[in-house]
C-alpha positions, -999 to +999 in steps of 0.1 A: -291+291+535-272+261+528-245+259+498-225+231+484-203+239+456-212+222+426-243+209+436-277+215+417-293+245+443-327+240+454-337+270+435-331+249+403-352+221+416-381+227+392-361+219+363-352+185+375-387+174+368-392+190+335-413+173+304-382+178+283-360+158+311-392+129+314-388+125+274-349+123+275-346+103+307-376+082+315-372+069+348-393+039+342-376+029+315-341+036+329-349+014+362-369-012+345-355-049+354-332-032+380-356-032+409-376-057+422-406-058+446-395-057+481-361-043+476-344-015+497-328+012+474-309+042+483-315+069+461-283+089+465-285+128+457-321+122+454-327+159+446-363+164+443-371+129+439-373+126+399-362+089+404-374+084+438-412+083+428-404+056+402-384+036+427-410+038+453-434+023+426-412-003+415-400-017+451-439-021+460-456-020+495-430-044+508-401-022+498-383+009+508-365+038+492-340+058+512-339+091+496-307+108+507-295+143+498-271+170+512-299+197+509-327+198+533-347+222+511-345+190+482-357+169+508-387+193+516-395+191+481-398+156+478-418+152+512-441+176+496-446+160+464-455+126+479-473+135+509-508+118+508-499+095+480-499+057+481-458+057+478-452+082+508-447+053+535-421+035+511-399+068+512-375+075+541-358+108+539-323+112+550-303+143+552-265+136+544-237+155+553-208+167+531-185+137+537-210+111+549-239+094+535-250+084+573-271+055+561-263+020+580-292+000+567-280-025+543-294-021+510-301-041+478-292-012+453-279+022+455-287+047+423-266+078+417-278+099+391-256+127+379-241+133+413-209+112+421-189+135+400-199+162+428-184+144+455-148+154+462-136+122+480-149+095+457-127+068+475-145+073+507-181+077+492-175+042+472-163+027+505-191+040+522-216+026+495-197-006+494-201-012+534-241-009+530-245-031+500-263-066+509-246-097+497-251-095+458-261-057+461-252-033+435-244+003+428-259+018+397-239+050+386-250+075+359-233+105+349-236+130+318-217+118+288-196+151+285-196+160+324-175+146+341-147+142+313-140+103+303-106+106+321-125+115+356-154+087+349-124+063+345-105+074+376-139+068+394-142+033+381-104+025+390-113+038+426-140+017+427-119-014+418-095-003+445-121-006+472-133-039+461-162-029+437-165-052+407-176-038+373-207-058+363-221-039+334-213-005+315-238+015+291-242+046+275-268+067+256-268+100+235-265+119+269-250+097+295-230+068+307-235+044+332-219+016+353-229-012+377-207-025+403-211-051+428 
């Protein structure tokens, strides 16, 4: 069985789709206005697809979601979740490597919910993300408010700036903080 340090194990995937989470983090509300029909969106660290399914609805029939995760088990859960649904054909599953996303297709938007803090080499990650953005594309990163600590979050923001990403928006809620780069 695959194991990745600091990554939510597949055995806990059921908790990622809980009712409490839906109340605290409603994907439709969080993503509203960020996604347009026809977009190509990379859901990085998609896990069991909590945000992926809503992204697929919002990109519409002409759009696509690349759902990428380190763990094949998470991708299998997502595959089974959407099998036979009207959004199945909009979702492409990609297994990442520990040090490389491996997506070469240009994307309009990258969403990375609660996972950037898990990546050891943030500079390499951010460079790779920048390399696949379409012109005017953006990266939407959301992290928990308490973890990573603010210092680590700010270090990630500095690294993003160093690799040529420009901060466009920052927000926070009771449980999270978010930033958008272009």
